[in-house]
C-alpha positions in Angstrom: -5.9 -43.3 -75.1 -7.4 -39.9 -76.1 -8.5 -39.2 -72.5 -5.0 -40.0 -71.2 -3.4 -37.7 -73.8 -5.8 -34.9 -72.7 -4.9 -35.4 -69.0 -1.2 -35.4 -69.8 -1.6 -32.2 -71.8 -3.6 -30.5 -69.0 -1.2 -31.6 -66.2 1.3 -28.8 -65.2 4.9 -29.5 -66.1 7.3 -30.7 -63.4 9.2 -27.4 -63.4 6.0 -25.5 -62.6 5.1 -27.8 -59.7 8.6 -27.5 -58.3 8.5 -23.7 -58.6 5.1 -23.6 -56.8 6.4 -25.9 -54.0 9.5 -23.7 -53.7 7.3 -20.6 -53.5 5.1 -22.1 -50.8 8.2 -23.1 -48.7 9.6 -19.6 -49.1 6.4 -18.1 -47.9 6.3 -20.3 -44.9 10.0 -19.5 -44.1 9.2 -15.8 -44.3 6.2 -16.1 -42.0 8.2 -18.1 -39.5 11.1 -15.6 -39.6 8.7 -12.7 -39.0 7.0 -14.6 -36.1 10.4 -15.4 -34.5 11.5 -11.8 -34.8 8.3 -10.5 -33.2 8.7 -13.1 -30.4 12.3 -12.2 -29.8 11.4 -8.5 -29.5 8.6 -9.2 -27.2 10.8 -11.5 -25.0 13.5 -8.8 -24.9 10.8 -6.3 -23.8 9.8 -8.6 -20.9 13.5 -9.0 -20.0 14.3 -5.3 -19.7 12.8 -4.9 -16.1 14.8 -8.0 -15.0 18.0 -6.6 -16.5 17.3 -3.3 -14.8 16.9 -5.0 -11.4 20.1 -7.0 -11.9 22.0 -3.9 -12.9 20.6 -1.7 -10.1 21.5 -4.3 -7.5 25.2 -3.8 -8.3 25.2 0.0 -8.2 25.8 2.6 -5.6 23.0 5.0 -4.5 24.3 7.7 -6.8 24.4 5.5 -9.9 20.8 4.3 -9.8 19.0 7.1 -11.8 21.9 8.2 -14.0 20.8 9.2 -17.5 21.6 7.5 -19.9 21.2 4.3 -18.0 24.4 2.5 -17.1 23.4 -1.1 -17.7 26.8 -2.5 -16.7 28.3 -0.9 -13.6 32.0 -0.1 -13.9 32.6 -1.2 -10.4 29.9 -3.7 -9.3 29.0 -3.5 -5.6 28.6 -7.1 -4.7 28.6 -5.9 -1.1 24.9 -4.9 -1.5 23.9 -8.6 -1.3 25.8 -9.0 1.9 24.4 -5.8 3.4 20.7 -6.8 2.9 21.4 -9.9 5.1 22.7 -7.7 7.9 19.9 -5.0 7.9 17.0 -7.4 7.3 15.9 -10.7 8.9 16.2 -12.1 5.3 17.1 -15.6 6.6 13.8 -15.7 8.4 11.9 -14.5 5.3 13.6 -17.2 3.2 12.9 -19.9 5.8 9.2 -18.9 6.1 8.8 -18.8 2.3 10.4 -22.2 2.0 8.0 -23.7 4.6 4.9 -22.2 2.9 6.0 -23.1 -0.6 7.2 -26.7 0.0 4.3 -27.7 2.2 1.7 -25.9 0.0 3.1 -27.5 -3.1 3.0 -31.0 -1.6 -0.5 -30.5 -0.3 -1.7 -29.3 -3.7 -0.2 -32.3 -5.5 -1.5 -34.7 -2.9 -5.1 -33.4 -2.9 -5.2 -33.0 -6.6 -4.2 -36.6 -7.2 -6.8 -37.9 -4.8 -9.8 -35.8 -5.9 -8.8 -35.9 -9.6 -8.6 -39.7 -9.5 -12.1 -39.9 -7.8 -13.6 -37.6 -10.5 -11.9 -39.2 -13.4 -11.7 -43.0 -12.7 -14.3 -43.9 -10.0 -18.0 -44.3 -10.7 -20.3 -42.9 -8.0 -23.7 -41.1 -8.0 -23.5 -37.3 -8.6 -19.9 -37.3 -9.8 -20.5 -35.0 -12.8 -22.6 -32.6 -10.7 -19.8 -32.4 -8.1 -17.3 -31.8 -10.8 -19.5 -29.0 -12.3 -19.9 -27.5 -8.8 -16.1 -27.7 -8.2 -15.3 -26.0 -11.5 -17.9 -23.3 -10.8 -16.0 -22.3 -7.7 -13.2 -21.0 -9.9 -15.5 -18.2 -11.0 -15.8 -16.9 -7.4 -13.7 -13.8 -6.8 -11.2 -14.1 -4.0 -12.8 -11.2 -2.1 -16.1 -13.2 -1.7 -14.5 -15.9 0.5 -11.9 -13.6 2.2 -13.9 -12.5 5.2 -15.4 -16.0 6.0 -12.0 -17.5 5.7 -10.4 -14.9 7.9 -13.1 -15.5 10.6 -12.5 -19.2 10.4 -8.8 -18.9 10.9 -9.4 -16.4 13.7 -11.5 -19.0 15.6 -8.8 -21.6 15.0 -6.2 -19.3 16.5 -4.1 -19.4 13.3 -3.7 -15.6 12.8 -0.1 -14.5 12.7 1.0 -18.1 11.9 2.0 -19.8 8.7 -0.9 -22.3 8.8 -3.4 -20.3 6.7 -0.8 -20.0 3.9 -0.4 -23.7 3.3 -3.0 -25.8 5.2 -5.9 -25.0 2.7 -3.8 -26.6 -0.1 -4.2 -30.0 1.5 -8.0 -29.8 1.0 -7.8 -29.2 -2.8 -8.0 -26.4 -5.3 -10.4 -26.4 -8.2 -8.0 -25.4 -10.9 -5.4 -28.0 -10.0 -8.0 -30.7 -9.6 -9.3 -29.8 -13.0 -5.9 -30.2 -14.6 -5.3 -33.6 -12.9 -8.7 -34.9 -13.9 -8.3 -33.9 -17.5 -5.0 -35.8 -17.7 -6.3 -38.9 -16.0 -9.3 -39.2 -18.3 -6.8 -39.7 -21.2 -5.2 -42.7 -19.5 -6.4 -46.0 -21.1 -8.9 -47.8 -18.9 -7.5 -51.2 -19.9 -4.6 -50.7 -17.4 -7.0 -50.1 -14.6 -9.3 -53.0 -15.6 -6.4 -55.4 -15.8 -5.2 -54.4 -12.3 -8.7 -54.9 -10.9 -8.8 -58.4 -12.4 -5.6 -59.1 -10.5 -7.3 -58.0 -7.3 -5.9 -54.5 -6.9 -8.0 -51.9 -5.1 -8.6 -48.3 -6.0 -5.8 -47.0 -3.7 -3.3 -49.4 -5.1 -4.3 -48.5 -8.6 -3.8 -44.9 -7.9 -0.4 -45.4 -6.3 1.1 -48.0 -8.6 -0.5 -47.3 -11.9 -2.1 -43.9 -12.3 0.4 -41.8 -10.4 3.5 -43.0 -12.3 1.6 -42.2 -15.6 0.7 -38.7 -14.4 4.2 -37.4 -14.3 3.6 -34.4 -16.7 0.4 -33.4 -15.0 2.0 -33.7 -11.6 4.9 -31.5 -12.8 2.5 -28.9 -14.2 0.5 -28.8 -11.0 3.7 -28.6 -8.9 5.1 -25.7 -10.9 1.8 -23.8 -10.8 1.5 -24.4 -7.0 5.1 -23.5 -6.4 4.8 -20.2 -8.1 1.4 -19.4 -6.5 2.7 -20.0 -3.0 6.1 -18.5 -3.5 4.7 -15.3 -5.0 1.7 -15.1 -2.7 1.5 -11.5 -1.3 -2.2 -11.1 -0.3 -2.2 -14.1 2.1 0.8 -13.0 4.2 -0.4 -9.4 4.2 -3.8 -10.5 5.7 -2.7 -13.1 8.2 0.8 -12.1 9.3 1.7 -9.2 11.6 5.1 -10.2 13.1 8.1 -9.1 11.0 10.0 -12.3 11.7 7.1 -14.4 10.2 7.0 -12.5 6.9 7.5 -14.3 3.6 9.8 -12.8 0.9 7.1 -10.8 -1.0 5.8 -9.1 2.2 9.3 -8.7 3.6 10.5 -6.9 0.4 7.5 -4.5 0.7 8.2 -3.9 4.4 11.9 -3.2 3.6 10.9 -0.9 0.7 8.7 1.1 3.1 11.6 1.6 5.5 14.5 2.0 3.1 12.7 3.0 -0.1 15.4 5.5 -1.0 18.1 2.9 -1.2 16.9 1.3 -4.4 20.2 -0.6 -4.9 19.4 -2.6 -1.7 15.8 -3.1 -2.6 16.8 -4.5 -6.0 19.4 -6.7 -4.3 16.7 -8.2 -2.1 14.5 -8.7 -5.3 17.3 -10.5 -7.0 17.6 -12.9 -4.1 13.9 -13.6 -4.3 14.1 -14.1 -8.1 16.8 -16.8 -8.0 14.5 -19.8 -7.1 12.0 -18.8 -9.8 14.7 -18.5 -12.5 16.2 -21.9 -11.5 12.8 -23.5 -11.6 12.1 -22.1 -15.0 15.3 -23.6 -16.5 14.9 -26.9 -14.7 11.2 -27.6 -15.3 10.5 -25.8 -18.6 10.3 -29.0 -20.6 7.9 -30.7 -18.1 5.8 -27.6 -17.8 5.2 -27.3 -21.6 4.5 -31.0 -22.0 2.1 -31.0 -19.1 0.2 -28.0 -20.5 -0.2 -29.8 -23.8 -1.3 -33.1 -22.3 -3.8 -31.7 -19.8 -5.8 -30.0 -22.6 -4.8 -26.3 -21.9 -2.6 -26.1 -25.0 -5.6 -25.6 -27.3 -5.8 -29.1 -28.7 
């Protein structure tokens, strides 16, 4: 009884504990508020160039460099977007970019699924060594393999074609294979063992069991591959020489070199190129964040 009385006397009163809890919540609220303000300011900083591109694409040549900047043109020149299609083979640029991006993304997802499944779910001698060797290729600079790859495509007769821009994707990329393998390792092995008991082979397990469960990883790889192929500039610059075969990034540079003084038209072309990326961001943002978290890149 004496010990209980001493403990009761030493325990802080209910009001003090409530005040301490309220202080802790207030501190957390203040920290989150400051963090959100900083993130909003940083996000606005990144949006300023995009807003300037959109604003300039609707101006006349004399309004581009007016100080102070006129962010909202009084008379938007929507005809700029029509003009760029008449003075540029923009339709060809869009078609070439679509071919490279779609086929490259499909090839990346297909090869990543196959190789990732082999490294994560199948048992074969030297599997870990091959995985380490594969990951080590990510450390090689692009310039190291540039000349041998160029010579190879030259002997194949693929220079000034779109093949060098998407065919290598069908043979795997170390980073995307790594993402797919990391996700597949987290899938319970009981599902695979039950399927093998029923007589299913490895290919059937991959198609009917593993692939449907890899939705977030597939979405992440597809988004990364889409952006990589869509924004690729160095590849088209090295392998393409005919204007009609240019992709959008290279076509915009070529146009800027010829009509660099007409910034309103250059920005109009840039806005046309930005539209698919912005649409992809709003459509696939949820899948991208979930895939990053589940593949282990989110710092878990």
